[in-house]
Backbone bond lengths (Angstrom), bond angles and torsions (degrees), N, CA, C in turn:
res aa  C-N    CA-C-N  psi(-1)  N-CA   C-N-CA  omega(-1)  CA-C   N-CA-C  phi
1 Q - - - 1.448 - - 1.517 109.41 -
2 V 1.318 116.36 138.44 1.457 121.79 -179.03 1.521 109.38 -99.57
3 Q 1.314 115.52 131.89 1.459 121.14 174.20 1.515 109.01 -125.53
4 L 1.330 115.72 138.12 1.462 121.65 -177.16 1.526 108.99 -124.63
5 V 1.315 116.33 134.29 1.455 121.13 179.85 1.528 108.65 -131.33
6 E 1.333 116.15 117.83 1.454 121.52 179.40 1.529 110.98 -90.57
7 S 1.318 114.66 154.26 1.467 120.89 174.68 1.523 107.96 -154.43
8 G 1.329 115.39 166.23 1.456 120.24 174.47 1.514 115.42 104.48
9 G 1.319 117.63 -3.96 1.448 119.31 178.32 1.522 111.43 -70.94
10 G 1.328 114.87 171.74 1.454 118.96 178.89 1.503 111.99 164.12
11 L 1.323 114.69 -165.73 1.461 122.22 -179.76 1.527 108.70 -104.54
12 V 1.317 116.31 130.97 1.460 121.00 -179.56 1.519 108.83 -143.07
13 Q 1.315 116.48 150.79 1.454 120.40 176.67 1.528 110.62 -78.73
14 A 1.307 115.48 155.78 1.461 120.65 176.88 1.523 110.00 -55.59
15 G 1.328 114.16 136.63 1.453 120.21 -176.53 1.516 113.97 92.50
16 G 1.312 116.50 -10.63 1.454 121.17 -178.50 1.516 112.68 -84.22
17 S 1.321 114.11 -174.09 1.465 120.77 -176.63 1.532 110.72 -131.59
18 L 1.308 114.85 153.19 1.454 122.60 171.44 1.519 108.24 -142.84
19 R 1.329 114.80 154.53 1.461 120.64 178.49 1.517 107.79 -125.44
20 L 1.305 116.45 114.05 1.455 121.88 178.33 1.529 109.65 -94.59
21 S 1.313 115.24 142.28 1.459 120.65 176.60 1.520 110.01 -124.90
22 C 1.308 114.67 149.76 1.461 121.70 177.54 1.520 107.22 -129.92
23 A 1.315 116.06 115.52 1.459 121.44 177.72 1.517 108.48 -96.66
24 A 1.312 115.39 125.64 1.458 120.31 -175.40 1.516 111.22 -114.07
25 S 1.313 115.10 142.15 1.464 120.85 171.24 1.521 107.28 -117.16
26 G 1.304 116.86 147.82 1.452 119.48 -175.60 1.514 110.85 98.16
27 R 1.298 117.05 -176.40 1.458 122.67 -172.59 1.529 113.23 -84.44
28 T 1.316 116.35 65.60 1.457 119.08 179.04 1.513 112.69 -90.58
29 F 1.347 117.44 -8.31 1.455 117.81 -175.43 1.519 111.29 -66.73
30 S 1.344 118.10 -18.51 1.457 121.32 -179.37 1.527 112.20 -101.66
31 S 1.334 116.87 13.34 1.458 120.97 -175.39 1.518 111.60 -122.98
32 A 1.318 115.27 148.63 1.454 119.17 170.17 1.525 108.77 -66.38
33 M 1.324 114.92 144.80 1.463 120.97 179.83 1.520 108.08 -124.56
34 A 1.325 116.12 146.21 1.457 119.70 -175.64 1.520 111.19 -141.37
35 W 1.316 114.19 163.36 1.468 122.57 170.88 1.524 108.15 -118.76
36 F 1.317 114.57 135.34 1.449 122.74 173.18 1.520 107.56 -123.86
37 R 1.323 116.63 167.66 1.456 120.30 175.43 1.522 109.60 -145.28
38 Q 1.318 113.47 155.06 1.456 119.50 -179.87 1.516 109.34 -139.91
39 A 1.320 115.28 116.77 1.455 121.43 176.89 1.521 108.99 -89.85
40 P 1.328 117.66 157.77 1.473 120.23 -179.81 1.527 111.66 -55.68
41 G 1.325 115.50 130.17 1.448 120.74 177.29 1.519 115.21 77.43
42 K 1.331 116.39 4.86 1.465 120.26 -178.63 1.519 110.82 -120.78
43 E 1.312 115.43 162.73 1.451 120.22 177.05 1.528 110.22 -77.03
44 R 1.309 114.95 157.11 1.461 119.89 176.19 1.527 108.49 -66.59
45 E 1.328 115.71 133.05 1.456 119.82 -176.83 1.525 111.56 -125.69
46 F 1.305 113.87 151.11 1.454 121.86 179.41 1.522 111.13 -69.71
47 V 1.342 116.32 142.01 1.460 121.80 176.64 1.532 110.42 -117.06
48 A 1.330 116.76 -56.38 1.462 120.11 -175.97 1.517 110.13 -159.99
49 V 1.328 116.00 154.66 1.464 121.75 177.53 1.520 108.76 -140.67
50 I 1.329 114.79 149.44 1.456 120.93 176.97 1.516 108.46 -130.86
51 S 1.314 116.68 138.99 1.456 121.33 -178.48 1.526 110.70 -68.06
52 W 1.325 115.77 166.41 1.461 119.10 -173.58 1.521 112.12 -65.68
53 R 1.311 117.80 -27.91 1.460 119.45 175.97 1.516 112.92 -87.95
54 G 1.324 115.96 -13.89 1.457 120.05 179.91 1.509 114.45 89.00
55 G 1.326 117.30 2.26 1.449 119.78 -175.36 1.508 114.78 -85.25
56 S 1.327 117.21 -14.22 1.465 120.61 -178.11 1.517 109.80 -130.15
57 T 1.317 115.03 142.43 1.456 121.08 178.06 1.517 109.37 -137.70
58 Y 1.315 114.73 160.04 1.473 121.14 177.94 1.518 107.53 -149.34
59 Y 1.343 115.62 137.86 1.461 121.23 -176.41 1.522 110.74 -127.53
60 T 1.306 114.58 151.01 1.446 117.71 169.29 1.524 108.29 -70.12
61 D 1.326 116.80 151.34 1.461 120.44 -172.21 1.525 113.49 -57.15
62 S 1.315 117.01 -36.69 1.472 120.40 -173.09 1.527 113.22 -68.26
63 V 1.328 118.29 -15.65 1.471 119.59 -178.16 1.525 112.39 -114.35
64 K 1.313 117.51 -3.84 1.473 120.07 -179.46 1.520 110.68 -58.49
65 G 1.318 115.90 133.60 1.455 121.05 -179.05 1.517 113.92 84.66
66 R 1.325 117.60 -10.74 1.472 121.04 179.30 1.524 112.42 -114.79
67 F 1.326 116.45 -35.62 1.469 121.12 -177.77 1.523 109.61 -108.71
68 T 1.326 115.28 148.13 1.463 121.11 176.34 1.520 109.30 -135.29
69 I 1.317 116.05 125.79 1.460 121.49 176.71 1.523 108.89 -100.96
70 S 1.317 115.66 140.23 1.463 120.46 178.90 1.523 108.65 -148.22
71 R 1.316 116.23 166.73 1.460 119.46 179.63 1.518 109.95 -147.13
72 D 1.316 114.26 154.01 1.458 122.66 175.88 1.519 105.86 -128.23
73 N 1.317 116.82 98.60 1.462 120.05 -175.79 1.526 112.33 -67.53
74 A 1.294 117.08 -26.87 1.466 119.47 178.20 1.522 111.02 -67.14
75 K 1.326 115.90 -30.98 1.465 120.76 -179.62 1.518 112.17 -103.35
76 N 1.329 117.33 -0.79 1.470 121.66 -178.96 1.523 112.28 55.65
77 T 1.321 116.00 46.88 1.456 119.91 -179.85 1.528 110.52 -129.84
78 V 1.310 115.00 150.13 1.457 123.19 173.74 1.530 106.94 -128.02
79 T 1.300 115.92 137.20 1.452 121.64 -175.38 1.518 110.89 -123.91
80 L 1.316 115.67 143.74 1.459 121.40 173.42 1.522 108.07 -123.51
81 Q 1.314 116.11 106.96 1.461 121.52 176.08 1.512 108.17 -87.43
82 M 1.333 116.10 122.02 1.460 121.06 -176.20 1.516 109.44 -117.77
83 N 1.317 116.41 118.25 1.460 122.69 179.49 1.517 110.34 -117.24
84 S 1.306 115.25 163.74 1.475 121.52 178.19 1.524 111.20 50.05
85 L 1.300 114.96 48.86 1.465 120.02 -176.61 1.522 111.21 -68.45
86 S 1.322 114.96 147.10 1.455 122.22 177.35 1.515 109.08 -127.77
87 P 1.336 118.00 162.19 1.475 119.72 178.85 1.524 113.02 -56.04
88 E 1.323 117.47 -25.78 1.467 121.07 178.68 1.527 111.91 -68.53
89 D 1.304 118.01 -13.87 1.467 121.87 177.36 1.527 112.27 -86.06
90 T 1.320 117.35 -4.00 1.457 120.75 179.65 1.524 110.47 -63.87
91 A 1.323 116.00 124.89 1.467 121.27 -177.29 1.527 108.76 -178.49
92 V 1.320 114.45 170.53 1.461 119.80 166.34 1.525 106.40 -88.43
93 Y 1.314 115.79 128.14 1.460 121.19 -177.65 1.524 109.69 -102.76
94 Y 1.327 114.94 132.66 1.462 121.83 -176.41 1.526 110.73 -119.18
95 C 1.298 114.81 138.19 1.456 122.00 171.39 1.526 107.88 -92.63
96 A 1.324 116.22 142.28 1.460 120.17 -178.28 1.522 110.17 -139.98
97 A 1.324 115.00 148.23 1.468 121.14 178.83 1.520 109.93 -126.82
98 S 1.315 114.46 139.80 1.457 119.88 177.54 1.530 110.06 -83.67
99 A 1.322 115.45 151.28 1.466 120.03 175.38 1.527 111.13 -88.56
100 K 1.324 117.76 -7.22 1.462 121.83 -179.41 1.514 108.65 -77.59
101 K 1.319 116.00 123.09 1.456 120.88 -178.50 1.527 110.89 -90.60
102 Y 1.317 115.73 135.04 1.464 123.23 175.87 1.534 111.59 54.53
103 Y 1.303 114.55 36.82 1.464 121.88 179.98 1.508 108.27 -95.05
104 S 1.334 117.23 130.23 1.457 120.67 -173.33 1.518 113.82 -90.53
105 G 1.334 117.05 -4.14 1.449 119.62 -179.13 1.519 112.57 -71.75
106 L 1.316 115.92 161.76 1.463 122.83 178.10 1.525 107.67 -121.13
107 D 1.309 115.38 86.07 1.452 120.75 -174.19 1.522 111.46 -80.17
108 S 1.340 115.04 146.83 1.460 119.44 -177.35 1.520 113.30 -125.86
109 S 1.325 116.87 10.53 1.455 120.41 178.66 1.518 109.93 -101.34
110 T 1.333 115.96 143.90 1.465 119.12 177.12 1.529 110.84 -60.60
111 M 1.323 116.83 -26.52 1.464 120.62 -177.27 1.528 112.48 -70.98
112 D 1.327 116.86 -13.69 1.461 120.69 -179.29 1.521 113.06 -89.96
113 Y 1.311 117.26 0.29 1.458 121.06 -176.58 1.517 110.18 -122.13
114 E 1.311 115.02 129.50 1.457 121.30 -174.56 1.520 113.90 -98.42
115 Y 1.305 116.29 -23.50 1.463 119.95 -174.86 1.532 109.44 -119.45
116 W 1.336 114.54 135.81 1.458 120.26 -175.67 1.527 110.46 -135.45
117 G 1.335 114.07 147.44 1.452 119.34 171.75 1.516 109.88 -85.47
118 Q 1.323 115.22 -178.73 1.466 120.50 -176.71 1.527 111.93 -85.04
119 G 1.323 116.71 -13.32 1.457 120.86 177.90 1.516 113.32 96.00
120 T 1.320 115.31 153.43 1.456 121.84 175.67 1.523 107.91 -136.65
121 Q 1.338 115.92 135.76 1.459 121.85 -174.40 1.523 110.72 -80.69
122 V 1.316 115.57 131.16 1.461 122.73 171.96 1.520 107.55 -119.73
123 T 1.331 115.56 122.46 1.454 120.73 179.37 1.523 108.68 -124.14
124 V 1.332 115.41 124.68 1.461 120.83 -179.73 1.521 108.13 -114.21
125 S 1.318 115.70 118.85 1.460 120.63 -179.23 1.525 110.50 -92.44
126 S 1.321 114.61 149.01 1.478 119.45 -178.53 1.509 111.51 -89.36
């Protein structure tokens, strides 16, 4: 069974940075891992994904050049470095893991991920 626990959220001023971490238990080293976010009153949306080997990444357009996703399979962790934050980035951020093993695709739909963390709140003040 895969369990995901996010940390690193908080309150930051616009232009600031935060680093989110996702600690995974179970066999996630062979799965693509992703970050999603959900703002109040909105649907959960894709942010970034990293392939199971860590060699490929994909970002939603609004965070390209500002956010960086990375992973350490030896430590079973996935990190989202967020820079140049804006109030539009305010949301609950979720870590997600795919059940597809050794799959090279970079999926961006919530339906492609079977395991989810509880979320961590990111609030960016103007």
